[in-house]
N, C-alpha and C positions, 0 to 999 in steps of 0.2 A: 504494500500500500504506500503510495506516494502522495503527500499533501503539499500544496503550495497555494498561497493566497486564499485560504478557506475552501479550496476545492480538492477533491480526492480522485485518484485514478489507481486502478489495480494493475500491478506489474506481474506478468506470468513468469514461470521458470525459464522461458525461452528468451526473456529480456524484452518482450513486446508487451504493449498495453492491451488490456482486454476491453472488448466492446461487443455490441450486438450486431450480427449480420441480419438485416431486415428481410432479405430474400429467403435465406435458409432458416430464419428464426432460431439462430444458434449463437452461443457465446464463442467468440473467436479472439485470438491474440495475433494481430497482424502488424500493428503500427509501432514503430520505434519511438514516436513522439506522441505525447498525450494531447490530443485535440479535443474539441467540443464533444465528439461522439464517444470519447474514452472517459469523460468525467462522469462520476457516479455519485448518487446520494443514497445513503443507507439510513433507513428508519426502522424503529423498533417500537412495538406497541406494548410489549410486556413490561411489567414493573420488576425491578430487581428484588428478589426474595432474600430475606435474611437467612444466612446459613445456620443449620442446626448445630447445636453444641455437642457433637458426637465424639470430640477428641477427649482423650484421657488427660488427667492432671499432668502426666509426664510429658505430654505433647504441647503444653501451653507455655508461653513466654517467648523470649527471643531465642535465637539460634544457640547461643552459648548455654542458656538455661536448659534447653531441650537436650543438648548433647550431654550436659552434666547429669541430668535426670536419667538419661538412657544408660550411662555408665554406672 
């Protein structure tokens, strides 16, 4: 993911930016430069859920405390 000026584009493993091929109705990675057709907007409707407290007492604290409790 590349961001610049508040815009975002997805870079594939081939080094090309991803876009939609309107004719084939497929995701493609063809362009080496991110133009208007490569800019994406991601939206999410779900709310972030609080994680459950499933960890044991030994697994709480900073990394040093966890390592000391493990030993």
